[in-house]
C-alpha positions in Angstrom: -1.3 -54.7 -79.9 -4.7 -53.7 -78.7 -5.7 -50.7 -76.9 -6.7 -51.4 -73.5 -9.0 -48.3 -73.0 -11.0 -48.9 -76.2 -14.6 -49.5 -75.8 -14.2 -53.2 -76.8 -11.6 -54.0 -74.2 -12.9 -52.2 -71.1 -14.9 -55.5 -70.6 -11.6 -57.4 -69.7 -10.5 -54.5 -67.2 -14.1 -55.1 -65.5 -13.5 -58.8 -65.2 -10.0 -58.2 -63.5 -11.2 -55.4 -61.3 -13.8 -57.8 -59.8 -11.1 -60.5 -59.2 -8.5 -60.9 -56.6 -6.0 -59.0 -58.6 -2.4 -57.5 -58.0 -1.7 -54.3 -59.9 2.1 -54.0 -61.0 3.6 -51.0 -62.3 6.9 -49.9 -63.6 8.0 -46.5 -62.6 10.0 -44.6 -65.2 8.2 -44.2 -68.5 5.1 -45.8 -67.0 3.8 -44.1 -63.7 6.6 -41.1 -64.1 7.3 -39.3 -67.5 10.7 -40.0 -68.8 13.1 -37.0 -68.2 16.4 -36.0 -69.3 18.1 -36.7 -65.9 16.9 -39.7 -64.1 17.3 -37.8 -60.8 14.5 -35.6 -61.9 11.9 -38.4 -62.3 8.8 -37.9 -60.2 4.9 -38.7 -60.5 2.9 -35.8 -61.9 0.6 -34.5 -59.0 -2.4 -35.9 -60.7 -1.0 -39.3 -61.1 0.2 -39.4 -57.5 -3.5 -38.5 -56.2 -5.0 -41.1 -58.5 -2.6 -43.7 -57.7 -3.1 -43.2 -54.1 -6.7 -43.8 -54.5 -6.2 -47.0 -56.6 -3.9 -48.0 -53.9 -6.6 -48.0 -51.4 -8.8 -50.1 -53.5 -6.3 -52.8 -54.9 -2.9 -54.4 -53.7 -0.4 -52.4 -55.7 3.4 -53.1 -56.3 6.0 -51.2 -58.2 8.8 -53.2 -59.9 11.4 -50.8 -61.1 14.9 -50.8 -62.7 15.9 -48.2 -60.0 17.4 -49.4 -56.5 14.7 -50.2 -54.1 15.6 -47.2 -51.7 15.6 -44.8 -54.6 12.0 -45.8 -56.0 10.5 -46.0 -52.5 11.5 -42.3 -51.7 9.9 -41.3 -54.9 6.8 -43.3 -54.1 6.6 -42.1 -50.3 2.9 -41.2 -49.3 1.2 -43.2 -52.1 0.2 -46.4 -50.0 2.0 -48.7 -52.4 2.0 -52.2 -50.9 5.5 -53.1 -51.8 8.4 -51.5 -53.9 10.8 -54.2 -55.8 14.0 -52.8 -57.2 16.8 -53.6 -59.3 14.7 -55.2 -62.2 13.2 -57.6 -59.7 16.5 -58.8 -57.6 15.9 -56.2 -54.6 15.2 -57.1 -51.7 15.7 -61.1 -52.6 19.0 -61.4 -54.2 21.4 -59.2 -52.1 24.3 -61.4 -51.3 27.9 -60.6 -50.6 29.0 -62.2 -53.8 26.6 -60.3 -56.0 27.4 -57.0 -54.4 31.4 -57.7 -54.9 30.8 -58.7 -58.5 28.9 -55.6 -59.4 31.1 -53.3 -57.4 34.0 -54.8 -59.5 32.3 -53.7 -62.8 32.5 -50.0 -62.0 36.3 -49.3 -62.8 36.2 -51.4 -65.8 33.2 -49.5 -67.1 34.7 -46.2 -66.3 37.9 -47.0 -68.0 36.4 -48.1 -71.1 33.8 -45.3 -71.5 36.1 -42.3 -70.2 36.5 -41.3 -73.8 32.8 -40.6 -74.1 31.2 -37.4 -72.9 27.6 -37.5 -71.7 27.7 -41.0 -70.3 26.8 -41.7 -66.8 27.4 -45.0 -65.0 24.9 -45.6 -62.3 25.8 -48.3 -59.7 22.7 -49.5 -58.1 24.8 -52.4 -56.1 22.9 -55.2 -57.6 22.9 -53.9 -61.2 24.5 -51.1 -63.2 22.6 -48.5 -65.6 24.8 -46.8 -68.1 22.8 -43.7 -69.3 23.8 -42.1 -72.5 21.0 -39.7 -73.2 23.3 -36.7 -73.0 26.0 -38.0 -75.4 26.1 -36.8 -79.0 27.5 -39.9 -80.1 24.7 -42.3 -79.2 25.5 -45.2 -81.9 29.4 -45.1 -81.0 28.7 -45.1 -77.3 26.3 -48.0 -77.7 28.8 -50.2 -79.5 31.4 -49.1 -76.7 29.1 -50.1 -73.8 28.5 -53.5 -75.5 31.9 -54.0 -75.8 32.7 -52.9 -72.1 29.9 -55.4 -70.9 31.5 -58.2 -72.9 34.6 -57.9 -70.6 32.8 -58.1 -67.4 32.2 -61.8 -67.5 28.7 -63.6 -67.2 26.2 -60.9 -67.1 23.0 -60.1 -68.8 22.7 -56.7 -70.8 19.2 -55.2 -71.4 18.7 -52.2 -73.4 16.4 -49.4 -72.7 15.6 -45.6 -73.6 18.9 -44.4 -73.8 20.4 -46.5 -71.1 21.9 -50.0 -71.2 21.3 -52.1 -68.0 23.9 -54.8 -67.0 22.7 -57.3 -64.5 24.5 -60.4 -63.1 23.5 -63.6 -65.0 20.7 -65.5 -63.7 19.6 -62.8 -61.3 15.6 -62.5 -60.6 13.8 -60.2 -63.2 10.5 -58.5 -63.2 8.6 -61.7 -64.3 9.9 -63.5 -61.5 9.3 -60.5 -59.0 5.7 -60.3 -60.1 5.0 -63.9 -59.5 6.6 -63.8 -56.2 4.5 -60.6 -55.2 1.3 -62.3 -56.3 1.9 -65.3 -54.4 3.0 -63.5 -51.1 0.0 -61.2 -51.3 -2.5 -64.3 -51.9 -3.8 -62.8 -55.3 -5.1 -65.0 -58.1 -4.6 -62.5 -61.0 -2.5 -59.7 -62.0 -2.3 -56.6 -64.2 1.1 -55.2 -65.0 2.2 -51.9 -66.8 5.6 -51.3 -68.2 7.1 -49.4 -71.0 10.7 -50.9 -71.8 12.7 -53.9 -72.7 13.1 -54.9 -68.9 9.5 -55.2 -68.7 9.3 -57.9 -71.3 10.2 -60.5 -68.7 6.6 -59.9 -67.5 5.0 -59.4 -70.9 6.4 -63.1 -71.9 4.7 -64.7 -69.2 2.0 -67.0 -70.8 -0.9 -66.8 -68.4 -4.1 -66.6 -70.2 -7.1 -65.4 -68.0 -4.6 -64.8 -65.0 -2.4 -62.0 -66.4 -3.1 -58.8 -68.4 0.0 -57.1 -69.6 0.0 -53.5 -70.9 2.8 -51.5 -72.5 3.0 -47.8 -72.7 3.4 -47.0 -76.4 2.6 -49.7 -79.0 5.5 -51.6 -80.4 5.0 -54.6 -82.7 8.0 -56.4 -81.2 6.7 -56.4 -77.6 5.0 -59.5 -76.2 2.5 -57.2 -74.4 -1.0 -57.8 -75.4 -2.4 -54.4 -74.7 -1.0 -50.9 -74.6 -1.6 -47.4 -73.6 -1.2 -44.9 -76.2 1.4 -42.8 -74.3 2.5 -42.3 -70.8 -0.2 -39.5 -70.2 -2.9 -42.3 -70.3 -1.8 -43.9 -67.4 -4.0 -41.4 -65.4 -6.9 -42.5 -67.6 -6.2 -46.1 -66.7 -6.0 -45.2 -63.1 -9.3 -43.4 -63.4 -10.8 -46.5 -65.0 -9.5 -48.9 -62.4 -11.1 -46.7 -59.7 -14.4 -46.5 -61.3 -14.5 -50.3 -61.9 -13.4 -51.4 -58.4 -15.9 -48.9 -56.8 -18.7 -50.2 -58.9 -18.0 -53.9 -57.8 -17.8 -52.8 -54.0 -14.6 -54.8 -53.7 -11.7 -53.4 -51.7 -8.0 -54.0 -51.4 
Protein backbone atom coordinates (compact mmCIF):
# COMPACT_ATOMS: atom_id res chain seq x y z
CA UNK A 1 0.00 0.00 0.00
CA UNK A 2 1.50 3.33 -1.13
CA UNK A 3 1.53 6.52 0.90
CA UNK A 4 -0.59 9.02 -1.02
CA UNK A 5 1.27 12.06 0.35
CA UNK A 6 4.70 10.85 -0.69
CA UNK A 7 6.45 12.96 -3.32
CA UNK A 8 6.12 10.22 -5.93
CA UNK A 9 2.33 10.01 -5.56
CA UNK A 10 1.38 13.67 -5.35
CA UNK A 11 1.30 13.82 -9.15
CA UNK A 12 -1.67 11.45 -9.10
CA UNK A 13 -3.51 13.74 -6.70
CA UNK A 14 -2.78 16.64 -9.04
CA UNK A 15 -4.30 14.75 -11.99
CA UNK A 16 -7.47 14.03 -10.07
CA UNK A 17 -7.68 17.56 -8.66
CA UNK A 18 -7.67 18.81 -12.25
CA UNK A 19 -10.49 16.43 -13.24
CA UNK A 20 -14.23 16.59 -12.60
CA UNK A 21 -13.78 14.70 -9.33
CA UNK A 22 -16.06 13.79 -6.44
CA UNK A 23 -14.48 13.57 -2.98
CA UNK A 24 -15.95 10.93 -0.67
CA UNK A 25 -15.09 10.50 3.01
CA UNK A 26 -16.01 8.13 5.78
CA UNK A 27 -16.64 9.87 9.12
CA UNK A 28 -15.44 7.88 12.16
CA UNK A 29 -11.71 7.18 12.00
CA UNK A 30 -11.34 9.23 8.83
CA UNK A 31 -12.65 12.77 9.22
CA UNK A 32 -13.03 12.37 12.99
CA UNK A 33 -10.75 10.50 15.39
CA UNK A 34 -11.95 7.25 16.95
CA UNK A 35 -13.13 7.91 20.52
CA UNK A 36 -14.15 5.69 23.43
CA UNK A 37 -17.84 6.61 23.10
CA UNK A 38 -19.43 7.02 19.63
CA UNK A 39 -21.54 9.91 20.92
CA UNK A 40 -18.38 11.94 21.52
CA UNK A 41 -17.07 11.75 17.94
CA UNK A 42 -16.51 15.12 16.28
CA UNK A 43 -14.27 16.87 13.81
CA UNK A 44 -11.22 18.61 15.21
CA UNK A 45 -11.58 22.40 14.74
CA UNK A 46 -8.70 22.47 12.25
CA UNK A 47 -10.17 19.59 10.23
CA UNK A 48 -13.56 21.32 10.18
CA UNK A 49 -11.99 24.53 8.89
CA UNK A 50 -9.96 22.73 6.22
CA UNK A 51 -12.91 20.60 5.12
CA UNK A 52 -15.12 23.66 4.81
CA UNK A 53 -12.55 25.12 2.43
CA UNK A 54 -12.29 21.88 0.43
CA UNK A 55 -16.09 21.67 0.15
CA UNK A 56 -16.04 25.09 -1.50
CA UNK A 57 -13.63 23.82 -4.15
CA UNK A 58 -14.85 20.27 -4.82
CA UNK A 59 -18.17 18.42 -4.66
CA UNK A 60 -17.89 16.42 -1.42
CA UNK A 61 -19.96 13.65 0.14
CA UNK A 62 -19.71 11.77 3.41
CA UNK A 63 -20.64 8.07 3.38
CA UNK A 64 -20.90 6.81 6.95
CA UNK A 65 -22.06 3.80 8.89
CA UNK A 66 -23.91 6.18 11.19
CA UNK A 67 -27.53 7.06 10.64
CA UNK A 68 -27.88 9.91 8.15
CA UNK A 69 -29.41 12.33 10.67
CA UNK A 70 -26.63 11.62 13.17
CA UNK A 71 -23.71 12.32 10.83
CA UNK A 72 -25.55 15.26 9.20
CA UNK A 73 -25.73 16.93 12.60
CA UNK A 74 -22.01 16.40 13.13
CA UNK A 75 -21.24 17.87 9.68
CA UNK A 76 -23.48 20.92 10.12
CA UNK A 77 -22.02 24.11 8.66
CA UNK A 78 -19.25 22.40 6.68
CA UNK A 79 -20.93 22.68 3.28
CA UNK A 80 -20.86 19.00 2.33
CA UNK A 81 -22.97 18.33 -0.76
CA UNK A 82 -24.57 15.14 0.53
CA UNK A 83 -24.50 12.86 3.58
CA UNK A 84 -25.23 9.17 3.04
CA UNK A 85 -25.87 7.05 6.12
CA UNK A 86 -26.19 3.44 7.24
CA UNK A 87 -23.26 2.15 5.18
CA UNK A 88 -24.81 3.41 1.94
CA UNK A 89 -28.46 2.47 2.52
CA UNK A 90 -29.81 5.81 3.65
CA UNK A 91 -31.75 7.58 2.20
CA UNK A 92 -32.45 5.19 -0.70
CA UNK A 93 -33.29 1.86 0.93
CA UNK A 94 -35.69 2.94 3.68
CA UNK A 95 -38.70 0.64 3.28
CA UNK A 96 -41.27 -0.50 5.81
CA UNK A 97 -40.08 -4.09 5.47
CA UNK A 98 -36.44 -3.23 6.18
CA UNK A 99 -37.45 -1.09 9.15
CA UNK A 100 -39.55 -3.94 10.55
CA UNK A 101 -36.76 -6.48 9.98
CA UNK A 102 -34.15 -4.39 11.80
CA UNK A 103 -36.58 -3.55 14.63
CA UNK A 104 -37.11 -7.31 15.09
CA UNK A 105 -33.38 -7.81 15.71
CA UNK A 106 -33.20 -5.56 18.77
CA UNK A 107 -34.91 -7.79 21.41
CA UNK A 108 -33.11 -10.91 20.21
CA UNK A 109 -29.72 -9.21 20.36
CA UNK A 110 -30.51 -7.79 23.80
CA UNK A 111 -31.46 -11.23 25.06
CA UNK A 112 -28.35 -12.93 23.68
CA UNK A 113 -25.90 -10.24 24.80
CA UNK A 114 -27.44 -9.36 28.19
CA UNK A 115 -24.84 -11.39 30.15
CA UNK A 116 -21.97 -9.25 28.86
CA UNK A 117 -21.08 -5.92 30.43
CA UNK A 118 -19.74 -3.08 28.30
CA UNK A 119 -21.75 -4.01 25.19
CA UNK A 120 -23.97 -1.39 23.56
CA UNK A 121 -26.53 -2.18 20.86
CA UNK A 122 -27.14 0.80 18.58
CA UNK A 123 -30.27 0.54 16.44
CA UNK A 124 -29.90 2.81 13.39
CA UNK A 125 -33.23 1.68 11.86
CA UNK A 126 -31.62 0.31 8.69
CA UNK A 127 -28.72 -1.43 10.44
CA UNK A 128 -27.49 -2.28 13.92
CA UNK A 129 -24.07 -1.65 15.41
CA UNK A 130 -22.95 -3.68 18.41
CA UNK A 131 -20.17 -1.79 20.21
CA UNK A 132 -17.91 -3.70 22.57
CA UNK A 133 -15.07 -1.22 23.17
CA UNK A 134 -15.97 -1.01 26.88
CA UNK A 135 -16.07 -4.78 27.38
CA UNK A 136 -13.29 -6.62 29.21
CA UNK A 137 -14.18 -9.90 27.47
CA UNK A 138 -13.69 -8.84 23.86
CA UNK A 139 -12.95 -12.27 22.36
CA UNK A 140 -15.85 -13.87 24.17
CA UNK A 141 -18.17 -11.00 23.23
CA UNK A 142 -17.21 -11.20 19.54
CA UNK A 143 -18.14 -14.89 19.51
CA UNK A 144 -21.43 -14.12 21.26
CA UNK A 145 -22.26 -11.38 18.73
CA UNK A 146 -21.51 -13.73 15.83
CA UNK A 147 -23.81 -16.37 17.35
CA UNK A 148 -26.57 -13.81 17.96
CA UNK A 149 -26.30 -12.55 14.38
CA UNK A 150 -26.65 -16.11 13.08
CA UNK A 151 -30.11 -16.24 14.69
CA UNK A 152 -31.40 -13.19 12.85
CA UNK A 153 -31.93 -14.76 9.44
CA UNK A 154 -30.46 -13.36 6.23
CA UNK A 155 -28.08 -10.63 7.36
CA UNK A 156 -24.67 -9.28 6.40
CA UNK A 157 -22.15 -8.98 9.24
CA UNK A 158 -19.23 -6.57 8.87
CA UNK A 159 -16.58 -6.19 11.54
CA UNK A 160 -14.96 -2.94 12.54
CA UNK A 161 -12.86 -1.25 15.19
CA UNK A 162 -14.39 -2.87 18.28
CA UNK A 163 -17.82 -2.83 16.66
CA UNK A 164 -19.82 -5.38 14.69
CA UNK A 165 -22.22 -4.04 12.07
CA UNK A 166 -25.32 -6.05 11.12
CA UNK A 167 -27.10 -5.12 7.89
CA UNK A 168 -29.95 -6.64 5.90
CA UNK A 169 -28.63 -9.02 3.25
CA UNK A 170 -28.49 -7.31 -0.15
CA UNK A 171 -28.74 -3.77 1.24
CA UNK A 172 -26.87 -1.02 -0.64
CA UNK A 173 -23.27 -0.59 0.54
CA UNK A 174 -20.69 2.17 0.41
CA UNK A 175 -19.47 1.15 -3.03
CA UNK A 176 -22.92 1.44 -4.59
CA UNK A 177 -23.46 4.68 -2.67
CA UNK A 178 -20.30 6.27 -4.07
CA UNK A 179 -21.24 5.20 -7.60
CA UNK A 180 -24.72 6.66 -7.22
CA UNK A 181 -23.37 9.91 -5.77
CA UNK A 182 -20.83 10.28 -8.57
CA UNK A 183 -23.52 9.79 -11.21
CA UNK A 184 -26.07 12.06 -9.54
CA UNK A 185 -23.57 14.89 -9.17
CA UNK A 186 -22.22 14.51 -12.70
CA UNK A 187 -18.62 13.66 -11.78
CA UNK A 188 -16.24 11.64 -13.96
CA UNK A 189 -13.79 10.54 -11.27
CA UNK A 190 -13.76 10.03 -7.51
CA UNK A 191 -11.44 9.96 -4.53
CA UNK A 192 -12.58 8.05 -1.46
CA UNK A 193 -10.98 7.92 1.98
CA UNK A 194 -11.99 5.40 4.64
CA UNK A 195 -10.48 3.43 7.47
CA UNK A 196 -12.47 0.29 8.22
CA UNK A 197 -13.95 -2.93 6.91
CA UNK A 198 -17.18 -1.32 5.67
CA UNK A 199 -15.05 0.90 3.42
CA UNK A 200 -13.71 -2.16 1.60
CA UNK A 201 -16.88 -2.11 -0.51
CA UNK A 202 -15.44 1.03 -2.11
CA UNK A 203 -11.84 -0.13 -2.05
CA UNK A 204 -12.69 -3.25 -4.07
CA UNK A 205 -14.23 -1.29 -6.96
CA UNK A 206 -12.00 -1.88 -9.98
CA UNK A 207 -11.89 1.45 -11.81
CA UNK A 208 -8.33 2.37 -12.86
CA UNK A 209 -8.03 6.00 -13.82
CA UNK A 210 -11.45 6.84 -12.42
CA UNK A 211 -11.18 6.08 -8.71
CA UNK A 212 -8.45 6.63 -6.13
CA UNK A 213 -8.96 4.77 -2.85
CA UNK A 214 -7.14 5.64 0.37
CA UNK A 215 -7.16 3.86 3.70
CA UNK A 216 -6.33 5.57 6.97
CA UNK A 217 -3.61 3.32 8.33
CA UNK A 218 -1.77 0.86 6.11
CA UNK A 219 -3.16 -2.68 6.17
CA UNK A 220 -1.87 -5.43 3.91
CA UNK A 221 -5.24 -7.16 3.57
CA UNK A 222 -7.02 -3.99 2.44
CA UNK A 223 -7.95 -3.51 -1.22
CA UNK A 224 -7.22 0.23 -1.01
CA UNK A 225 -4.37 1.30 -3.29
CA UNK A 226 -3.08 4.18 -1.17
CA UNK A 227 -2.96 5.09 2.49
CA UNK A 228 -2.60 7.85 5.01
CA UNK A 229 -0.31 6.85 7.86
CA UNK A 230 -2.82 7.80 10.54
CA UNK A 231 -5.97 9.82 11.10
CA UNK A 232 -3.98 12.99 11.85
CA UNK A 233 -2.85 13.02 8.20
CA UNK A 234 -6.38 13.80 7.00
CA UNK A 235 -5.53 17.47 7.59
CA UNK A 236 -2.43 17.24 5.39
CA UNK A 237 -4.51 15.60 2.65
CA UNK A 238 -7.14 18.36 2.84
CA UNK A 239 -4.41 20.99 2.66
CA UNK A 240 -2.88 19.35 -0.41
CA UNK A 241 -6.27 19.03 -2.14
CA UNK A 242 -6.90 22.71 -1.47
CA UNK A 243 -3.52 23.74 -2.84
CA UNK A 244 -3.92 21.63 -5.98
CA UNK A 245 -7.42 22.81 -6.84
CA UNK A 246 -6.50 26.45 -6.33
CA UNK A 247 -3.47 25.97 -8.56
CA UNK A 248 -5.59 24.57 -11.37
CA UNK A 249 -8.15 27.34 -11.00
CA UNK A 250 -11.02 24.82 -10.99
CA UNK A 251 -14.08 25.14 -8.77
CA UNK A 252 -16.75 22.80 -7.50
